N, C-alpha and C positions, 0 to 999 in steps of 0.2 A: 504494500500499500504506500502510495506517495502522499506525503502531507506537507504542503508549503509552510504551514505554521511550525512544524517540527524542524524543517530545513532552516528556517529563519531563527530558530532558537526561541520562538515566542511561546511555545507550549511543549512540555515534555511529559504530559500525562501518559502517554504510550511509551513507557521506558524501553520496551523491547523491539520498537519499530525497526531498528537497523538489523535485527535478527531475521533471516529467511524464516518463513512460516513453518516449515517442517522441522527447523532447528528449535523453534519456540515449543512446539508440541513434544519434541524428544526431551527437552530440558525440563518441562513440566512433568512428563512421565517419570523421569529419572528422580526428581524431587519427591514425587509421591511415593515411589518405591523405596527411596531412602528413608523416608518418615515411617514406613511400615515394615522396615527390614528386621525388627525385633520380633515380629509375629509372622507366622507362616500364612501366606496368601495362596489358596488353592488355585485362583484364576484371575489373571488380569485380562480384561477385555480391551480391544483397541480403542484409543481415544476418540471421542466424537468431535469432529472439527467444526469450525464456524466459518461463515462468510467473513472476509477479511476487512470489508469496509461496508458502510450503510446498514449495519446490523442492529444498532441501538434504536430502541423504540421511545427513548426518553431523552430530553435535553434539560439540564439544570443550568439555566443562564443567570449569572450575576448581572444586575443592571447598573452600569455606571455611566459616566459622561454627563451630558446635560439633557434637559427635557427636550430640547429642539434637536440634539444629535446624540441620542442614547447609544451606548455600546453594550451589546449583549455577548456575554462570554464569561470571563474570569478576570480576576485582578492578580497580577504577578506579584511576586514577593516584595518587589521594590514599590509596589503600590501602582504600577502602571496597568491601565485596563487593557485587555486583549480581546478582540473581536473573535468569537469562534463559530459564527454563523457558517463559515465554510468548512468546518470540521468534517472530514470524510467518514467519521464514524456514524454520522447522521444520514438517514435516508434522504433522497432528493426531495421528498414531499415536504420536508421542514423548511426548505429555502424560501418558498413563496410565503409561508406563515411568518418567518422572521422579517421579511421585507414589508409586510403589512404592519406587524406590531411596532416597528420603529416609528412610523408617523402616528400610530394610534396612541403611543405613549404621550406625545406632544398634544394631540387632540384631546385626550383625557386630563391633561395637566398633571400626569404622575411624575413628579421630580425624582430622579434616581437618587437613591440613598448614597450619601457621601460618608464613608467610614471615618475619615480623619476628622471631619467637622461635626459628625453625628447629626447631620441634617438631611432632609429629604424623606421620601415616602416609599418609593418602589424599590424593594431590595433584590427580588429574584423573579424570573419567569420560569415556570415549570411545565413543559409541554410533553405529553404522552400520546402515542398514536397507537391504535388498535390495528391488528391485521385485517380487521373487518371494515376499515376505512375511516372510522370516526377518530376525533382527537379530544384531549382533555387539556384545558389551559388553566393554570393556576397563577394568580397574582399574589406574591408574597409582599405585603405592606407593613409599614412600621406601626400604623395606627388605622383607625376607621375614618380619619378626617377627610380623606379623598374618595370615600366609598360612593357618596352621592354622584360625584363627577364621573367616576368609573361606570357606575350604573347607566348614567345618562349617555355616555358615549358608546355603550356596548352594542346597540342596534346597528350602528355603522360597521363595527368589527364583525358582527354575526353575518351581516349582508356581504362583506368581503370575503369572509372565510366561513362558509356554511358547514364545513367539516368540523368545526369546533361545536361538539355535542354537549360537552360538560364544561362549565366555566365556574370558577369559585375564587374567593379571595381568602388568603390565609394571613392572619395577624400575628406578626412576630415582632414584639416590642423591645426585645432585649438587644443591647449593643454588644453582640457577640457573634461569632461565626457559626450561628445555628440556622439551618436551612429553613425551618418552619416552626410555628407556634402551635399552641393547642387549638386556637379558635378557627374554625373554618366557616365561611359565609358562602352559601350557595347563590350563584348569580344566574343560574338556569334551572328550570324545573327538573331536568334530568341531572342526577348526580352519580350515575354508574355508567361506565363506559364498557359496552359489551365487547368481549374478546371470545375467541374460539380456538382451542387447541385440540387436535385429534378428535373432533366432533363432540368435545366436552365444552359446554359454555361456561365461561368464567366472567367475572366482572371486576373492573378496577374503579375504585372510589378515591376521592382526592387524598385521603390520609392513609390508604392501604398500600402495603408493600406489594411490588409486582417485579418479576424478573425483567431485566433490561435487554436481554437478547432472546427474543421470542422463538426464533428458529431452533436454537439449542435448548431452551427451556421446554419446548414441545417435544423434543426428542428424550430429554430427561424424564419427563412425566410418562411418556410412552414406554420407555425402558422400565421404570418402576412398575408400571402396570403389567408388563410382560413378566418380570421377575415374580411379582406376588402372585400372578395366575398360576404359576408353576408350583405354589406351596398349597399344602392341604389345610387351609384356614377358612374359618367363617367369621373371625372377629378380629378387629384391629383398632389401635389408637393412631391418629395422626397428630402428633405433638408439634407445637410451633408451626401450625398448618398455614398461616397466611390466609389467602383467599380460597384455600382448599384444593390447590392444583394437584397434589399427590393424592389425597384421599378420594377426590371425585374421579380421578382416573382409575383408582384400584378398587373402587367400590363396585359391587354387583348387587342385584336386588336381594340376594340372601345374606350379604355381608352385614354384620353388626359393626358400625363404624362410628367412632366419636372423635371429632376433631376439635382441638384446643388451641387457641391463639389469644394473646393478651390484648390485641388491637381490635376494638369493637367494630370499626369500619370494615376490616377484613372479614369478620364473622358474618356481618350483614351480606357481603358478597357471596361467601360460601353458602349461606343458608338460601340465597336466591337461586344459585346454581343447582343445589340439591333438589329444591322444589321443582325447577324446570325439568330435571332428570327424573323426577317421580321416585327418588330414592327414599323409601319410607322408614328404613332402618338406620339412616345416617342422621347424626345430630352434630351440631357445632355450638360451642360455647366460649364467650369471651373470658378466659381465665388465665391464670399463670400456669404454664405447662407443668413445671416442676411441682408446684403446690398441688395441682389437680392430681398428678400421677402418684405422688408419695402419700396422698391421703386415702387411696384406694386399697382395699384389702384383697382385690383380685386384679389380675391383668388379662388382657386378651392374648390370642396366640401370636399376634404380630404387634410390635410397636415400631412405628415409623417415626423418625425424628428429622427435623430440618431446622436446626438451631441457627441463631446469629453466629457471628464470627467467634464469639467466646466458647462456642461448644455447649454441650449439655451439662457438664460440670460433675463434680464428685458426688454430690447428693443424689442426683438422678441416676448417676452410674451405680452407686451403692444400692439404691432401691431396685433397679432392674436386676443386678447381680442376685439380690435377695429373693425377688419374685419370680425370676427366671422365665420370662416369655420364651416360647419356642424360637422366635425369630425377631431380629431387630434390623431394620432397614434404616441406614444412616446416610442422609444427604447433607453434604458439608460444602460451605463456601471457604472454609479454612482447614485445610488438611492437617496443619500442625495441631490445632485443638482437637481434631477428630482423632488423630493418632493418640493423643493423650487420653482421651475418653476411651477408646478401644483397649488401650493398655489396662484400664481399670476393669474392663469386662473380660476378666481371665477365663470365665467358664464358657466363652463363645469362641467358635472357629470362624475366621474370616474366609468366606467361601468365594466371594466374587467382588471385584473392584473394577470401576470404570470411570475414567476422567472425561469431563465434559468442558470443553473450551469456551466457556461462557464470556471470557474477557480476553479476547486477542490482543497482542502486542503489549501485554502486561504479565507479571509473574503470577497473577491470579487465576484460579479456575475452580470449577465445581467437581465434586466426586461423589459417586454413589457406591455404597458399600453394604453387602448383605452378610450379616452375622447369623450363624446358626449354633443353637445351644449344643455344647459337646455331647456326642452320642445321638443327636437328632439327624434327621434326614431332609434333604431338599425336595 
């Protein structure tokens, strides 16, 4: 992938851009195998590759510059704004949206936030696209003082960009490098962006997490479904479930499935999908995954975990070791913490591991690992 911003030294987010893509995959696979070298792995499946550009479904743009000439992108360490509208990781469909948003900022009078002066209103623009064609746009504002102006100007924006199906304002009043605040204000009647992976309906709401590489994410969910279908199970938990991508793919009409996620917005999405699929034995709840699990006297046959970068941690590992479900399916965006967790699960065999290159041109990747209780069968 060629990137003029990288060549000019303006953006170095893609640290591995100068590595040929096959070398990136080889290095990631080597790192994964190194992290798991202390535990026998029965099978490594070939890495799942990604498109090398245009694969991201989300842009997180810092807004700087002036209200008449806003700059969408990031702020370099020296404080200099960098325009990232031409970033080759974004799909071509983002370009016309950025071009309309720049004059819209002036039209709505949304003064970009100046970090040094602690003045201004508009901090970020967050744009997400569904593979079904619609888009979600979030304005991250310092306060509600410009909300009336934003609302008044919105009809023009919607006329110019009818693909914007979900629009909201997030209020982030703190003078810190925090992407968003707790308060979300809906600016359109619809607040859920429909998505579809492998014929499974999913939904993206403003404050729910969703994978940023939809092609690889769809393959990850399909792989989990394939692995689970090979297991003799009728009950499972989907912990740290987000919008329910894993559980909804793995569920069958006979499967007793409980999905747990602390983010209430994500659970709203998961419930909407389950209802649409007619899955009567599937339930989702907005709870802390570790607290939910460790308070239960029984476990299902399969526990699927998809934790944040910190991993599932000692408390949940100890509980799973004690309760001993037949299978654990672990999806991780941080193989280092996953390796630490698996080391704590000494009564399990690592039977299958596969790398998913969710983040090309960086050292990051996703990995799916199937653990089977020693003496058990796949």
